[in-house]
All heavy atoms as an XYZ file, in Angstrom:
954
protein
N     127.550     83.467    167.638
C     128.119     83.663    166.333
C     128.334     82.295    165.691
O     128.979     81.434    166.262
C     129.426     84.421    166.507
C     130.118     84.699    165.239
S     131.608     85.560    165.717
C     131.790     86.639    164.424
N     127.753     82.138    164.503
C     127.881     80.876    163.777
C     129.106     80.902    162.888
O     129.333     81.857    162.158
C     126.650     80.630    162.902
C     125.437     80.277    163.720
O     125.570     79.888    164.867
N     124.284     80.408    163.120
N     129.859     79.821    162.938
C     131.003     79.677    162.049
C     130.677     78.615    161.022
O     130.103     77.590    161.371
C     132.248     79.272    162.825
C     132.832     80.389    163.615
C     134.189     79.982    164.112
C     134.894     81.190    164.673
N     136.255     80.892    165.035
N     131.046     78.876    159.792
C     130.821     77.891    158.729
C     132.012     76.934    158.732
O     133.173     77.356    158.821
C     130.640     78.568    157.371
C     130.219     77.549    156.324
C     131.863     79.305    156.916
C     129.692     78.150    155.041
N     131.715     75.658    158.629
C     132.785     74.663    158.618
C     133.296     74.487    157.194
O     132.654     74.892    156.214
C     132.282     73.313    159.143
O     131.306     72.810    158.240
C     131.714     73.442    160.540
N     134.472     73.903    157.114
C     135.052     73.624    155.806
C     134.123     72.709    154.992
O     133.948     72.883    153.801
C     136.416     72.973    155.987
C     137.279     73.102    154.783
C     138.657     72.553    154.997
N     139.321     73.164    156.134
C     140.391     72.681    156.760
N     140.941     71.569    156.342
N     140.932     73.286    157.767
N     133.532     71.731    155.636
C     132.625     70.783    154.971
C     131.402     71.516    154.407
O     130.970     71.260    153.293
C     132.194     69.703    155.949
C     131.282     68.678    155.311
C     130.991     67.544    156.234
N     132.172     66.709    156.312
C     132.355     65.738    157.181
N     131.432     65.483    158.078
N     133.445     65.024    157.183
N     130.834     72.446    155.162
C     129.680     73.211    154.688
C     130.061     74.105    153.508
O     129.303     74.238    152.539
C     129.106     74.063    155.820
C     128.429     73.261    156.908
C     128.082     74.116    158.120
O     128.800     75.056    158.454
N     126.983     73.760    158.786
N     131.218     74.711    153.558
C     131.676     75.572    152.463
C     131.877     74.765    151.186
O     131.477     75.188    150.091
C     132.974     76.275    152.860
N     132.479     73.583    151.331
C     132.692     72.730    150.159
C     131.350     72.249    149.582
O     131.166     72.193    148.367
C     133.576     71.533    150.519
C     135.005     71.904    150.848
S     135.846     72.710    149.488
C     136.143     71.333    148.439
N     130.399     71.907    150.445
C     129.085     71.470    149.989
C     128.348     72.568    149.243
O     127.725     72.341    148.212
N     128.404     73.781    149.770
C     127.760     74.926    149.120
C     128.409     75.213    147.769
O     127.726     75.456    146.772
C     127.850     76.166    150.028
O     127.229     75.848    151.276
C     127.176     77.357    149.404
N     129.720     75.170    147.706
C     130.440     75.408    146.455
C     130.105     74.345    145.420
O     129.848     74.650    144.250
C     131.963     75.435    146.707
O     132.245     76.453    147.672
C     132.726     75.713    145.434
N     130.080     73.087    145.830
C     129.754     72.000    144.904
C     128.333     72.142    144.369
O     128.074     71.933    143.175
C     129.926     70.649    145.592
N     127.399     72.530    145.226
C     126.020     72.737    144.788
C     125.901     73.870    143.780
O     125.180     73.771    142.786
N     126.610     74.958    144.024
C     126.570     76.100    143.107
C     127.178     75.736    141.753
O     126.646     76.094    140.695
C     127.308     77.283    143.724
N     128.294     75.003    141.775
C     128.925     74.598    140.518
C     128.034     73.629    139.738
O     127.952     73.700    138.501
C     130.285     73.976    140.790
C     131.370     74.951    141.246
C     132.654     74.193    141.595
C     131.641     75.992    140.174
N     127.344     72.740    140.428
C     126.433     71.814    139.757
C     125.289     72.584    139.092
O     124.897     72.294    137.960
C     125.892     70.792    140.742
N     124.749     73.573    139.783
C     123.665     74.379    139.211
C     124.143     75.134    137.978
O     123.431     75.210    136.966
C     123.131     75.348    140.262
N     125.338     75.683    138.018
C     125.889     76.385    136.853
C     126.123     75.420    135.694
O     125.888     75.765    134.536
C     127.205     77.082    137.219
C     127.074     78.327    138.085
C     128.459     78.815    138.506
C     126.320     79.414    137.358
N     126.578     74.220    135.991
C     126.798     73.222    134.944
C     125.511     72.828    134.254
O     125.441     72.701    133.037
N     124.464     72.634    135.032
C     123.164     72.281    134.449
C     122.627     73.426    133.598
O     122.112     73.220    132.495
C     122.171     71.892    135.571
C     122.596     70.556    136.175
C     120.746     71.814    135.033
C     121.831     70.180    137.413
N     122.766     74.655    134.081
C     122.297     75.812    133.312
C     123.069     75.939    132.004
O     122.496     76.216    130.952
C     122.440     77.088    134.143
N     124.363     75.717    132.063
C     125.181     75.790    130.847
C     124.826     74.706    129.846
O     124.736     74.947    128.648
N     124.589     73.492    130.327
C     124.213     72.391    129.434
C     122.860     72.650    128.793
O     122.644     72.365    127.612
C     124.185     71.077    130.215
N     121.932     73.219    129.543
C     120.612     73.546    129.004
C     120.730     74.616    127.921
O     120.097     74.524    126.868
C     119.679     74.026    130.137
O     119.623     73.013    131.131
C     118.294     74.331    129.631
N     121.535     75.642    128.173
C     121.720     76.700    127.181
C     122.375     76.143    125.921
O     121.990     76.494    124.803
C     122.570     77.829    127.766
N     123.342     75.253    126.068
C     124.008     74.649    124.905
C     123.029     73.800    124.101
O     123.014     73.846    122.881
C     125.192     73.802    125.352
C     125.853     73.081    124.227
N     126.597     73.733    123.269
C     125.859     71.770    123.873
C     127.040     72.856    122.394
N     126.596     71.651    122.737
N     122.189     73.032    124.782
C     121.203     72.196    124.088
C     120.206     73.064    123.326
O     119.820     72.741    122.204
C     120.473     71.300    125.084
N     119.799     74.177    123.893
C     118.861     75.069    123.215
C     119.501     75.671    121.975
O     118.869     75.788    120.927
C     118.394     76.170    124.167
N     120.774     76.050    122.066
C     121.471     76.615    120.908
C     121.645     75.575    119.815
O     121.488     75.863    118.635
C     122.828     77.174    121.332
N     121.951     74.349    120.177
C     122.124     73.279    119.205
C     120.813     72.968    118.513
O     120.767     72.801    117.305
C     122.664     72.008    119.884
O     123.900     72.330    120.504
C     122.888     70.894    118.892
N     119.712     72.913    119.243
C     118.413     72.620    118.646
C     118.000     73.695    117.664
O     117.483     73.404    116.595
C     117.345     72.472    119.727
C     117.508     71.188    120.517
O     118.244     70.299    120.048
O     116.910     71.076    121.596
N     118.217     74.964    117.985
C     117.812     76.024    117.072
C     118.708     76.045    115.839
O     118.275     76.394    114.757
C     117.849     77.379    117.777
O     119.182     77.711    118.128
N     119.958     75.641    115.970
C     120.869     75.646    114.845
C     120.542     74.537    113.851
O     120.735     74.685    112.661
C     122.298     75.456    115.370
C     123.359     75.593    114.324
C     124.692     75.323    114.916
N     124.766     73.908    115.215
C     125.804     73.319    115.755
N     126.840     74.017    116.089
N     125.803     72.034    115.982
N     120.022     73.413    114.348
C     119.785     72.260    113.504
C     118.362     72.180    112.980
O     117.916     71.151    112.531
C     120.103     70.999    114.295
N     117.642     73.276    113.000
C     116.222     73.240    112.722
C     115.855     73.313    111.254
O     114.693     73.246    110.931
C     115.553     74.397    113.456
N     116.789     73.491    110.353
C     116.331     73.984    109.075
C     116.569     73.077    107.885
O     117.666     72.928    107.425
C     116.985     75.312    108.814
N     115.501     72.516    107.420
C     115.440     71.955    106.081
C     114.361     72.767    105.404
O     113.246     72.847    105.910
C     115.031     70.469    106.102
O     115.974     69.748    106.862
C     114.974     69.905    104.711
N     114.673     73.415    104.296
C     113.661     74.276    103.699
C     112.433     73.470    103.282
O     112.559     72.406    102.711
C     114.370     74.891    102.491
C     115.525     74.016    102.223
C     115.884     73.359    103.518
N     111.257     73.988    103.611
C     110.030     73.272    103.277
C     109.571     73.583    101.864
O     108.846     72.809    101.261
C     108.938     73.633    104.283
O     108.735     75.028    104.270
N     109.980     74.693    101.319
C     109.581     75.068     99.972
C     110.794     75.300     99.098
O     111.926     75.052     99.479
N     110.534     75.805     97.910
C     111.609     76.083     96.966
C     112.245     77.429     97.269
O     111.547     78.396     97.550
C     111.056     76.087     95.527
O     110.517     74.797     95.261
C     112.137     76.390     94.519
N     113.567     77.472     97.234
C     114.317     78.718     97.375
C     114.931     79.011     96.017
O     115.554     78.137     95.416
C     115.425     78.583     98.447
C     116.277     79.832     98.489
C     114.843     78.270     99.798
N     114.747     80.216     95.538
C     115.321     80.620     94.255
C     115.799     82.057     94.410
O     114.997     82.975     94.530
C     114.271     80.515     93.147
C     114.875     80.644     91.759
O     116.089     80.903     91.642
O     114.118     80.495     90.787
N     117.114     82.248     94.467
C     117.652     83.585     94.668
C     118.955     83.755     93.902
O     119.592     82.782     93.510
C     117.886     83.866     96.150
C     119.092     83.154     96.740
C     119.409     83.624     98.160
O     118.483     84.009     98.894
O     120.589     83.595     98.526
N     119.328     85.002     93.702
C     120.625     85.322     93.113
C     121.479     85.879     94.240
O     121.083     86.822     94.932
C     120.491     86.338     91.966
C     121.860     86.746     91.460
C     119.654     85.751     90.844
N     122.635     85.262     94.448
C     123.550     85.662     95.510
C     124.916     85.885     94.881
O     125.476     84.993     94.252
C     123.607     84.578     96.592
C     124.556     84.884     97.720
C     124.226     85.820     98.692
C     125.780     84.238     97.814
C     125.084     86.097     99.725
C     126.649     84.518     98.855
C     126.297     85.445     99.806
O     127.165     85.727    100.829
N     125.453     87.072     95.016
C     126.736     87.467     94.421
C     126.795     87.097     92.946
O     127.813     86.609     92.444
C     127.902     86.841     95.192
C     128.034     87.368     96.601
C     129.276     86.860     97.314
O     130.027     86.022     96.803
N     129.521     87.373     98.508
N     125.698     87.333     92.244
C     125.653     87.092     90.802
C     125.450     85.638     90.398
O     125.452     85.328     89.205
N     125.267     84.740     91.342
C     125.072     83.315     91.049
C     123.661     82.908     91.455
O     123.176     83.299     92.511
C     126.075     82.450     91.822
C     127.531     82.865     91.722
C     128.159     82.615     90.373
N     128.317     81.224     90.031
C     129.398     80.498     90.281
N     130.439     81.034     90.889
N     129.435     79.241     89.909
N     122.988     82.101     90.643
C     121.637     81.647     90.969
C     121.701     80.417     91.856
O     122.308     79.407     91.503
C     120.845     81.309     89.722
C     119.449     80.782     90.089
C     118.439     80.854     88.998
N     118.188     82.166     88.466
C     117.406     83.094     89.017
N     116.809     82.856     90.153
N     117.228     84.246     88.435
N     121.072     80.535     93.013
C     120.943     79.417     93.952
C     119.495     78.961     93.903
O     118.582     79.773     94.060
C     121.302     79.839     95.388
C     122.778     80.251     95.473
C     120.997     78.723     96.374
C     123.180     80.832     96.816
N     119.307     77.675     93.686
C     117.962     77.099     93.676
C     117.977     75.861     94.566
O     118.779     74.956     94.354
C     117.546     76.740     92.259
C     116.119     76.262     92.163
C     115.684     76.168     90.704
N     114.374     75.610     90.590
C     113.245     76.294     90.606
N     113.287     77.596     90.739
N     112.086     75.691     90.498
N     117.076     75.847     95.548
C     116.951     74.716     96.464
C     115.524     74.206     96.357
O     114.574     74.958     96.544
C     117.264     75.125     97.918
C     118.667     75.721     98.004
C     117.123     73.931     98.849
C     119.018     76.312     99.345
N     115.391     72.936     96.027
C     114.077     72.321     95.926
C     113.976     71.189     96.943
O     114.963     70.513     97.224
C     113.817     71.777     94.510
O     114.881     70.905     94.146
C     113.737     72.906     93.497
N     112.773     70.985     97.474
C     112.592     69.903     98.450
C     112.874     68.547     97.810
O     112.781     68.379     96.594
C     111.125     70.010     98.858
C     110.647     71.311     98.343
C     111.553     71.728     97.244
N     113.196     67.596     98.649
C     113.487     66.236     98.178
C     112.252     65.626     97.551
O     111.133     65.845     97.997
C     113.957     65.378     99.335
N     112.479     64.841     96.501
C     111.360     64.170     95.848
C     111.539     62.668     95.909
O     110.920     61.936     95.164
C     111.253     64.635     94.400
O     112.452     64.358     93.711
N     112.444     62.196     96.774
C     112.711     60.756     96.885
C     113.727     60.332     95.850
O     113.853     60.909     94.789
N     114.497     59.326     96.176
C     115.487     58.792     95.243
C     116.579     59.786     94.905
O     117.107     59.793     93.819
N     116.952     60.636     95.828
C     117.963     61.663     95.607
C     119.297     61.056     95.190
O     119.750     60.087     95.752
C     118.124     62.460     96.908
C     119.002     63.654     96.776
N     118.644     64.743     96.030
C     120.206     63.923     97.284
C     119.609     65.644     96.105
N     120.569     65.168     96.865
N     119.910     61.611     94.190
C     121.227     61.193     93.684
C     121.233     59.749     93.189
O     122.239     59.075     93.267
C     122.321     61.342     94.742
C     122.523     62.748     95.204
N     122.577     63.807     94.355
C     122.673     63.257     96.448
C     122.765     64.920     95.047
N     122.814     64.604     96.317
N     120.109     59.269     92.733
C     120.076     57.924     92.176
C     120.452     56.845     93.170
O     121.003     55.824     92.812
N     120.170     57.059     94.443
C     120.483     56.044     95.446
C     121.951     55.998     95.817
O     122.450     55.012     96.312
N     122.669     57.089     95.597
C     124.110     57.155     95.859
C     124.457     56.711     97.280
O     125.432     56.028     97.502
C     124.599     58.571     95.597
C     126.009     58.831     96.023
N     127.069     58.128     95.502
C     126.535     59.682     96.916
C     128.191     58.555     96.058
N     127.894     59.503     96.912
N     123.633     57.086     98.234
C     123.925     56.752     99.623
C     123.298     55.443    100.052
O     123.268     55.146    101.225
C     123.438     57.873    100.544
C     124.232     59.119    100.405
N     125.519     59.239    100.873
C     123.946     60.311     99.829
C     125.973     60.445    100.613
N     125.040     61.112     99.978
N     122.790     54.672     99.135
C     122.217     53.385     99.487
C     120.862     53.495    100.167
O     120.496     52.666    100.963
N     120.115     54.536     99.870
C     118.777     54.703    100.434
C     118.849     55.335    101.806
O     119.901     55.499    102.399
N     117.688     55.718    102.312
C     117.626     56.321    103.630
C     117.954     57.800    103.649
O     117.762     58.468    104.637
N     118.471     58.369    102.571
C     118.812     59.784    102.515
C     117.969     60.505    101.479
O     118.370     61.530    100.957
C     120.297     59.966    102.177
C     121.208     59.488    103.261
N     121.496     60.235    104.368
C     121.851     58.313    103.431
C     122.305     59.556    105.158
N     122.534     58.393    104.612
N     116.807     59.972    101.178
C     115.986     60.583    100.152
C     115.336     61.871    100.630
O     114.702     62.552     99.862
C     114.920     59.598     99.676
O     114.080     59.259    100.760
N     115.506     62.249    101.895
C     114.917     63.469    102.414
C     115.773     64.699    102.192
O     115.426     65.774    102.659
N     116.882     64.582    101.509
C     117.764     65.721    101.288
C     117.236     66.602    100.164
O     116.784     66.102     99.137
C     119.171     65.254    100.924
C     119.939     64.501    101.994
C     121.271     64.008    101.444
C     120.167     65.371    103.206
N     117.321     67.926    100.340
C     116.911     68.817     99.258
C     117.953     68.799     98.130
O     119.091     68.398     98.336
C     116.863     70.182     99.935
C     117.850     70.076    101.044
C     117.777     68.646    101.516
N     117.536     69.236     96.960
C     118.463     69.386     95.842
C     118.901     70.842     95.810
O     118.075     71.747     95.737
C     117.789     69.010     94.513
O     117.375     67.651     94.598
C     118.755     69.170     93.351
N     120.215     71.072     95.861
C     120.782     72.415     95.849
C     121.513     72.590     94.532
O     122.369     71.776     94.179
C     121.750     72.625     97.040
C     122.372     74.013     96.991
C     121.036     72.397     98.364
N     121.179     73.638     93.797
C     121.835     73.916     92.512
C     122.405     75.334     92.529
O     121.776     76.255     93.043
C     120.857     73.772     91.359
C     120.367     72.358     91.175
C     119.522     72.215     89.908
N     119.096     70.847     89.746
C     119.817     69.873     89.208
N     121.034     70.136     88.781
N     119.353     68.651     89.100
N     123.601     75.451     91.959
C     124.233     76.755     91.769
C     124.428     76.918     90.271
O     125.116     76.106     89.637
C     125.582     76.852     92.517
C     125.347     76.711     94.019
C     126.277     78.169     92.185
C     126.605     76.655     94.843
N     123.787     77.921     89.704
C     123.803     78.156     88.256
C     123.411     76.900     87.488
O     123.995     76.579     86.451
C     125.171     78.663     87.797
C     125.486     80.050     88.336
O     124.535     80.791     88.666
O     126.680     80.403     88.436
N     122.441     76.160     88.001
C     121.931     74.978     87.323
C     122.703     73.697     87.562
O     122.265     72.629     87.167
N     123.839     73.785     88.230
C     124.632     72.577     88.517
C     124.421     72.156     89.955
O     124.447     72.982     90.867
C     126.113     72.827     88.263
C     126.391     73.044     86.793
C     127.846     72.927     86.520
N     128.071     72.951     85.085
C     129.233     72.807     84.544
N     130.295     72.613     85.307
N     129.374     72.842     83.248
N     124.264     70.859     90.157
C     123.958     70.359     91.489
C     125.160     70.430     92.420
O     126.271     70.039     92.065
C     123.461     68.915     91.419
C     123.006     68.395     92.759
C     122.368     67.021     92.687
O     122.311     66.437     91.595
O     121.946     66.541     93.736
N     124.902     70.938     93.617
C     125.881     70.948     94.698
C     125.508     69.799     95.617
O     124.420     69.777     96.193
C     125.832     72.271     95.466
C     126.684     72.356     96.731
C     128.168     72.297     96.377
C     126.360     73.619     97.498
N     126.382     68.825     95.754
C     126.100     67.664     96.601
C     126.143     68.093     98.053
O     127.155     68.625     98.523
C     127.121     66.562     96.327
C     126.889     65.326     97.120
N     125.703     64.629     97.092
C     127.690     64.668     97.978
C     125.791     63.596     97.889
N     126.991     63.591     98.451
N     125.042     67.884     98.770
C     124.951     68.254    100.182
C     124.708     67.014    101.023
O     124.159     66.020    100.545
C     123.840     69.294    100.440
C     124.105     70.567     99.676
C     122.468     68.737    100.115
N     125.142     67.091    102.266
C     124.958     65.997    103.211
C     124.529     66.588    104.541
O     124.993     67.658    104.921
C     126.264     65.230    103.386
C     126.720     64.520    102.119
S     128.511     64.289    102.056
C     129.037     65.911    101.472
N     123.657     65.867    105.237
C     123.224     66.312    106.556
C     123.942     65.482    107.610
O     123.952     64.258    107.554
C     121.718     66.156    106.695
C     121.217     66.789    107.974
C     119.760     67.046    107.941
N     119.429     67.894    109.076
C     118.241     68.355    109.302
N     117.267     68.068    108.481
N     118.021     69.108    110.342
N     124.545     66.158    108.578
C     125.246     65.486    109.668
C     124.254     64.994    110.716
O     123.101     65.412    110.740
C     126.249     66.450    110.316
C     127.360     66.825    109.383
O     127.844     66.006    108.618
N     127.775     68.086    109.431
N     124.735     64.143    111.594
C     123.889     63.590    112.651
C     123.361     64.673    113.588
O     122.270     64.543    114.136
C     124.669     62.544    113.447
N     124.109     65.764    113.763
C     123.655     66.835    114.653
C     122.730     67.828    113.967
O     122.334     68.824    114.551
C     124.844     67.562    115.283
C     125.685     68.334    114.272
O     125.429     68.225    113.050
O     126.604     69.050    114.707
N     122.383     67.558    112.689
C     121.451     68.421    111.978
C     122.108     69.515    111.170
O     121.433     70.254    110.472
N     123.423     69.642    111.254
C     124.115     70.641    110.452
C     124.336     70.092    109.043
O     124.124     68.911    108.777
C     125.469     71.022    111.083
O     126.270     69.841    111.213
C     125.271     71.676    112.446
N     124.765     70.952    108.135
C     124.916     70.591    106.723
C     126.344     70.829    106.253
O     126.999     71.780    106.689
C     123.965     71.441    105.880
C     122.534     71.175    106.170
C     121.779     71.713    107.178
C     121.678     70.288    105.463
N     120.514     71.215    107.123
C     120.409     70.340    106.083
C     121.852     69.467    104.352
C     119.333     69.594    105.633
C     120.763     68.729    103.905
C     119.528     68.797    104.547
N     126.832     69.966    105.340
C     128.125     70.153    104.679
C     127.938     69.887    103.189
O     126.950     69.299    102.772
C     129.230     69.225    105.248
C     128.833     67.753    105.109
C     129.551     69.583    106.685
C     129.921     66.774    105.515
N     128.905     70.338    102.403
C     128.865     70.098    100.963
C     130.250     69.668    100.489
O     131.211     69.703    101.249
C     128.438     71.363    100.212
O     129.488     72.303    100.193
N     130.331     69.307     99.218
C     131.632     68.923     98.676
C     132.552     70.138     98.550
O     133.766     69.985     98.511
C     131.498     68.204     97.308
C     130.795     66.888     97.474
C     130.779     69.063     96.295
N     131.992     71.328     98.507
C     132.815     72.544     98.423
C     133.343     72.920     99.803
O     134.501     73.288     99.960
C     132.011     73.709     97.792
C     132.798     74.999     97.837
C     131.628     73.367     96.361
N     132.503     72.853    100.822
C     132.879     73.192    102.198
C     132.735     71.947    103.063
O     131.873     71.872    103.929
C     131.970     74.296    102.745
C     132.036     75.546    101.940
O     131.331     75.676    100.939
N     132.876     76.464    102.341
N     133.575     70.965    102.844
C     133.397     69.674    103.491
C     133.732     69.682    104.975
O     133.210     68.872    105.729
C     134.239     68.615    102.774
C     133.753     67.230    102.996
N     132.655     66.717    102.342
C     134.181     66.250    103.811
C     132.443     65.475    102.741
N     133.363     65.166    103.635
N     134.580     70.585    105.414
C     134.993     70.594    106.814
C     134.402     71.754    107.592
O     134.823     72.036    108.706
C     136.515     70.607    106.919
C     137.105     69.361    106.307
C     137.736     69.388    105.074
C     136.986     68.141    106.950
C     138.254     68.236    104.508
C     137.490     66.982    106.390
C     138.129     67.045    105.171
O     138.616     65.904    104.618
N     133.423     72.425    107.006
C     132.745     73.534    107.669
C     131.255     73.221    107.681
O     130.689     72.883    106.651
C     133.009     74.830    106.901
C     132.491     76.067    107.563
C     132.866     77.328    106.788
O     133.551     77.247    105.767
O     132.437     78.398    107.222
N     130.622     73.324    108.838
C     129.203     72.983    108.933
C     128.349     74.251    108.873
O     128.802     75.336    109.248
C     128.896     72.234    110.238
O     129.271     73.037    111.356
C     129.635     70.906    110.281
N     127.110     74.069    108.419
C     126.181     75.177    108.269
C     124.828     74.797    108.844
O     124.461     73.623    108.871
C     126.047     75.567    106.790
C     127.344     76.026    106.210
C     128.188     75.123    105.600
C     127.741     77.343    106.327
C     129.407     75.528    105.090
C     128.960     77.761    105.831
C     129.795     76.856    105.208
N     124.077     75.787    109.280
C     122.798     75.563    109.941
C     121.711     75.105    108.983
O     120.803     74.392    109.385
C     122.352     76.833    110.656
N     121.787     75.514    107.724
C     120.734     75.169    106.779
C     121.317     75.137    105.364
O     122.407     75.653    105.120
C     119.578     76.172    106.866
C     120.037     77.597    106.645
O     120.370     77.944    105.492
O     120.080     78.360    107.623
N     120.605     74.538    104.423
C     121.116     74.436    103.051
C     121.342     75.785    102.364
O     122.247     75.917    101.544
C     120.044     73.622    102.323
C     119.416     72.807    103.385
C     119.410     73.696    104.603
N     120.554     76.799    102.696
C     120.742     78.097    102.060
C     122.065     78.735    102.479
O     122.818     79.228    101.632
C     119.571     79.029    102.377
C     119.647     80.404    101.721
C     119.759     80.298    100.205
C     118.452     81.244    102.118
N     122.378     78.725    103.767
C     123.662     79.296    104.197
C     124.819     78.470    103.653
O     125.880     79.012    103.315
C     123.731     79.420    105.720
O     123.583     78.173    106.341
N     124.631     77.167    103.505
C     125.642     76.300    102.906
C     125.869     76.678    101.437
O     127.011     76.796    100.981
C     125.187     74.844    103.010
C     126.071     73.821    102.328
C     126.355     72.692    103.287
C     125.362     73.285    101.117
N     124.789     76.895    100.690
C     124.901     77.265     99.276
C     125.568     78.628     99.111
O     126.413     78.821     98.229
C     123.525     77.263     98.619
N     125.226     79.573     99.970
C     125.858     80.900     99.898
C     127.356     80.801    100.181
O     128.158     81.459     99.522
C     125.193     81.839    100.893
C     123.801     82.254    100.469
C     123.149     83.090    101.535
N     121.847     83.565    101.115
C     120.950     84.083    101.932
N     121.223     84.197    103.230
N     119.791     84.494    101.479
N     127.739     79.983    101.151
C     129.166     79.800    101.449
C     129.877     79.142    100.275
O     131.026     79.486     99.969
C     129.335     78.958    102.705
N     129.215     78.214     99.593
C     129.816     77.570     98.421
C     130.042     78.592     97.317
O     131.076     78.573     96.640
C     128.932     76.426     97.929
N     129.090     79.505     97.120
C     129.253     80.559     96.117
C     130.466     81.419     96.454
O     131.289     81.726     95.583
C     127.971     81.429     96.017
C     128.234     82.715     95.255
C     126.851     80.639     95.355
N     130.601     81.796     97.710
C     131.763     82.601     98.121
C     133.064     81.836     97.894
O     134.057     82.387     97.415
C     131.638     83.010     99.587
C     130.584     84.058     99.851
C     130.641     84.596    101.274
N     130.483     83.568    102.290
C     129.319     83.168    102.794
N     128.203     83.713    102.366
N     129.274     82.245    103.724
N     133.062     80.549     98.232
C     134.273     79.734     98.094
C     134.651     79.519     96.633
O     135.839     79.479     96.289
C     134.054     78.387     98.792
C     135.276     77.510     98.849
C     136.348     78.022     99.795
O     136.035     78.751    100.750
O     137.524     77.693     99.563
N     133.658     79.380     95.776
C     133.935     79.163     94.348
C     134.574     80.380     93.688
O     135.268     80.242     92.680
C     132.646     78.788     93.610
C     132.117     77.386     93.885
C     130.703     77.233     93.339
C     133.038     76.330     93.295
N     134.343     81.563     94.218
C     134.931     82.804     93.707
C     134.751     82.950     92.199
O     135.681     83.294     91.478
C     136.410     82.887     94.078
C     136.654     82.880     95.555
C     138.132     82.927     95.905
O     138.996     82.970     95.038
N     138.425     82.914     97.187
N     133.564     82.640     91.702
C     133.272     82.796     90.285
C     133.523     81.559     89.439
O     133.115     81.499     88.281
N     134.214     80.567     89.964
C     134.473     79.341     89.212
C     133.182     78.541     89.069
O     132.288     78.620     89.905
C     135.527     78.495     89.922
N     133.101     77.762     88.004
C     131.932     76.910     87.794
C     132.008     75.698     88.713
O     133.090     75.178     88.991
C     131.865     76.465     86.343
N     130.859     75.263     89.164
C     130.769     74.061     89.981
C     130.966     72.849     89.080
O     130.352     72.749     88.021
C     129.398     74.005     90.664
C     129.152     72.940     91.698
C     130.120     73.087     92.872
C     127.725     73.044     92.210
N     131.845     71.950     89.468
C     132.095     70.748     88.665
C     130.843     69.881     88.662
O     130.134     69.796     89.661
C     133.269     69.961     89.230
N     130.546     69.207     87.552
C     129.352     68.364     87.495
C     129.411     67.248     88.534
O     130.466     66.686     88.802
C     129.383     67.771     86.091
C     130.302     68.639     85.317
C     131.273     69.224     86.291
N     128.251     66.947     89.114
C     128.154     65.897     90.110
C     127.626     64.642     89.447
O     126.569     64.634     88.852
C     127.208     66.318     91.240
C     126.988     65.246     92.262
C     128.013     64.871     93.103
C     125.780     64.590     92.353
C     127.818     63.865     94.029
C     125.580     63.581     93.283
C     126.606     63.225     94.116
N     128.395     63.566     89.519
C     127.958     62.289     88.953
C     128.286     61.174     89.939
O     129.373     60.604     89.921
C     128.634     62.028     87.608
O     130.034     62.074     87.736
N     127.348     60.855     90.835
C     127.629     59.914     91.913
C     127.872     58.482     91.456
O     128.542     57.731     92.145
C     126.370     59.992     92.783
C     125.307     60.402     91.837
C     125.974     61.320     90.852
N     127.363     58.101     90.317
C     127.492     56.711     89.883
C     128.635     56.530     88.857
O     128.731     55.528     88.212
C     126.170     56.227     89.278
C     124.991     56.349     90.250
S     125.269     55.600     91.849
C     124.945     53.914     91.454
N     129.466     57.559     88.713
C     130.618     57.460     87.817
C     130.307     57.794     86.379
O     131.189     57.801     85.538
N     129.070     58.149     86.062
C     128.699     58.514     84.693
C     128.915     59.987     84.455
O     129.500     60.689     85.269
N     128.439     60.469     83.354
C     128.551     61.894     83.071
C     127.317     62.594     83.584
O     126.230     62.060     83.586
C     128.693     62.136     81.543
O     127.551     61.580     80.896
C     129.962     61.526     81.019
N     127.518     63.803     84.043
C     126.391     64.560     84.590
C     125.785     65.453     83.545
O     126.349     65.798     82.574
C     126.857     65.403     85.770
């Protein structure tokens, strides 16, 4: 009759926990990658809760160089013709001036959340250089 020693039991337990940790980290990385996948490649034009959302791909020089260059790849998001300033986080998620502390997987879900948050109010004009919009 074989008896398992305390050392063998601890080794087996540590190995099982390490395998579970690796599996969990892999699943988390896969979820993060799929969440950060979306910059719309084409134009989005839809009406959501009575508000027109239009997203156009970046054309370079976005916001007149407001961010000091390097961010010209951002799409232009408009709600009822007024620009919604959007920013892309390092992890690939998106935020806006309306929902600054809530992240979104793509610009469309961000724009829809902004429409819900505005509750019918007009979006204030965006003027990054201090001028009039």
